PLY file of the C-alpha trace (Angstrom):
ply
format ascii 1.0
element vertex 162
property float x
property float y
property float z
element edge 161
property int vertex1
property int vertex2
end_header
151.85 75.28 69.50
151.72 76.83 72.99
154.97 78.59 72.25
153.57 80.03 69.01
150.41 81.16 70.81
152.53 82.77 73.56
154.64 84.59 70.97
151.53 85.76 69.12
149.94 87.04 72.34
153.19 88.75 73.35
153.38 90.44 69.94
149.76 91.53 70.29
150.39 93.02 73.74
153.46 94.85 72.45
151.48 96.17 69.47
148.56 97.30 71.65
150.97 98.85 74.17
152.70 100.74 71.35
149.36 101.98 70.06
148.44 103.18 73.56
151.76 105.00 73.82
151.18 106.61 70.43
147.67 107.64 71.50
149.04 109.08 74.75
151.64 111.06 72.82
148.85 112.61 70.77
147.24 113.96 73.94
150.34 115.80 75.11
150.59 119.49 74.38
153.34 122.00 74.88
153.36 125.70 75.57
156.23 128.18 75.44
155.54 130.12 78.64
158.39 132.56 77.98
156.87 133.45 74.62
153.49 133.98 76.31
155.03 136.41 78.77
156.93 138.24 76.01
154.00 138.45 73.60
150.92 138.79 75.80
149.80 142.41 75.65
148.69 142.57 79.29
151.99 141.06 80.44
153.89 143.71 78.50
151.75 146.48 79.98
152.34 145.01 83.43
156.10 144.91 82.82
156.14 148.51 81.58
154.08 149.64 84.58
156.42 147.87 87.01
159.47 149.49 85.37
157.83 152.91 85.74
157.04 152.24 89.39
160.61 151.03 90.02
161.96 154.22 88.45
159.64 156.28 90.68
160.90 154.42 93.74
164.48 155.09 92.72
163.71 158.81 92.26
162.07 158.89 95.69
165.08 157.19 97.25
167.47 159.64 95.57
165.36 162.60 96.75
165.40 161.29 100.33
169.19 160.85 100.23
169.48 164.42 98.95
167.26 165.72 101.78
169.36 163.92 104.38
172.60 165.33 102.95
171.14 168.85 102.95
169.97 168.43 106.54
173.45 167.32 107.60
174.94 170.34 105.86
172.42 172.86 107.22
172.29 171.42 110.74
175.76 170.04 111.50
175.29 170.67 115.22
171.90 168.91 115.41
172.49 165.21 114.70
169.29 164.23 116.52
167.13 166.15 114.02
169.06 164.64 111.11
168.63 161.14 112.55
164.90 161.74 113.01
164.58 162.96 109.43
166.54 159.97 108.16
164.38 157.53 110.13
161.20 159.20 108.90
162.31 159.10 105.27
163.49 155.49 105.56
160.08 154.51 106.98
158.28 156.30 104.14
160.49 154.59 101.56
160.03 151.22 103.21
156.24 151.67 103.10
156.37 152.57 99.39
158.59 149.58 98.61
156.23 147.23 100.46
153.22 148.67 98.62
155.05 148.21 95.31
155.95 144.61 96.09
152.41 143.78 97.17
150.97 145.31 93.99
153.56 143.56 91.85
152.84 140.19 93.45
149.06 140.45 93.20
149.14 141.59 89.57
151.67 138.90 88.62
149.50 136.23 90.24
146.42 137.51 88.39
148.28 137.41 85.06
149.61 133.92 85.76
146.13 132.68 86.68
144.68 134.18 83.50
147.39 132.58 81.35
147.03 129.19 83.06
143.23 129.24 82.69
143.59 130.04 79.00
146.12 127.23 78.57
143.64 124.83 80.18
140.79 126.06 77.98
142.80 125.66 74.77
144.06 122.25 75.90
140.52 121.02 76.56
139.39 122.35 73.19
142.13 120.35 71.50
141.53 117.24 73.66
145.00 117.46 75.17
145.26 115.83 78.56
148.78 116.95 79.48
150.51 120.28 78.85
154.25 120.55 79.36
156.64 123.45 79.07
157.91 123.44 75.50
161.49 123.89 76.72
161.32 120.55 78.55
160.07 118.48 75.61
162.72 117.14 73.28
160.42 115.75 70.58
156.69 115.58 70.07
153.62 117.11 71.56
151.22 119.62 70.06
152.41 123.20 70.51
149.46 125.37 71.57
151.42 128.55 72.32
150.07 130.57 69.38
146.48 129.47 70.06
146.83 130.54 73.69
148.37 133.87 72.67
145.59 134.54 70.18
142.97 133.90 72.82
144.78 135.99 75.45
145.38 138.95 73.14
141.87 138.94 71.69
140.23 142.09 72.90
143.28 143.50 74.70
145.00 146.67 73.63
148.41 146.42 72.07
151.33 148.04 73.80
151.98 151.61 72.88
155.35 152.86 71.77
156.96 155.42 74.00
0 1
1 2
2 3
3 4
4 5
5 6
6 7
7 8
8 9
9 10
10 11
11 12
12 13
13 14
14 15
15 16
16 17
17 18
18 19
19 20
20 21
21 22
22 23
23 24
24 25
25 26
26 27
27 28
28 29
29 30
30 31
31 32
32 33
33 34
34 35
35 36
36 37
37 38
38 39
39 40
40 41
41 42
42 43
43 44
44 45
45 46
46 47
47 48
48 49
49 50
50 51
51 52
52 53
53 54
54 55
55 56
56 57
57 58
58 59
59 60
60 61
61 62
62 63
63 64
64 65
65 66
66 67
67 68
68 69
69 70
70 71
71 72
72 73
73 74
74 75
75 76
76 77
77 78
78 79
79 80
80 81
81 82
82 83
83 84
84 85
85 86
86 87
87 88
88 89
89 90
90 91
91 92
92 93
93 94
94 95
95 96
96 97
97 98
98 99
99 100
100 101
101 102
102 103
103 104
104 105
105 106
106 107
107 108
108 109
109 110
110 111
111 112
112 113
113 114
114 115
115 116
116 117
117 118
118 119
119 120
120 121
121 122
122 123
123 124
124 125
125 126
126 127
127 128
128 129
129 130
130 131
131 132
132 133
133 134
134 135
135 136
136 137
137 138
138 139
139 140
140 141
141 142
142 143
143 144
144 145
145 146
146 147
147 148
148 149
149 150
150 151
151 152
152 153
153 154
154 155
155 156
156 157
157 158
158 159
159 160
160 161
């Protein structure tokens, strides 16, 4: 009789434990962060802006190299002046690169914060307690990517074609 009671209690604990696991699985959500970055209008505008700024930096660098070559050609007997010009242009380029990196970092952090806050808001609205990257989940979970994208893109301009 004790053995039967022990088996019955063990079965009950296993059943309850399985139900808890099933309930926990229902509170797990997933989000495809790569899709968010690719499809979020602000992220695309940010990416386009950064590409434009990178191209401008490359043009500036090329112009500085051209100026240095011309100075070497025009003033072959004055290496000090050429070195001073080169140092000055390198400093200007370095300043521009640092400004670009700082802007890029701050804007990327702001976008990431906005996306993460929206993920949290959607997760709370769906009573999801855990959100995992979709790429790391083999099976299960509630995908909230499209809900997050809808919320993020609501009220933002779409990217323009060039």
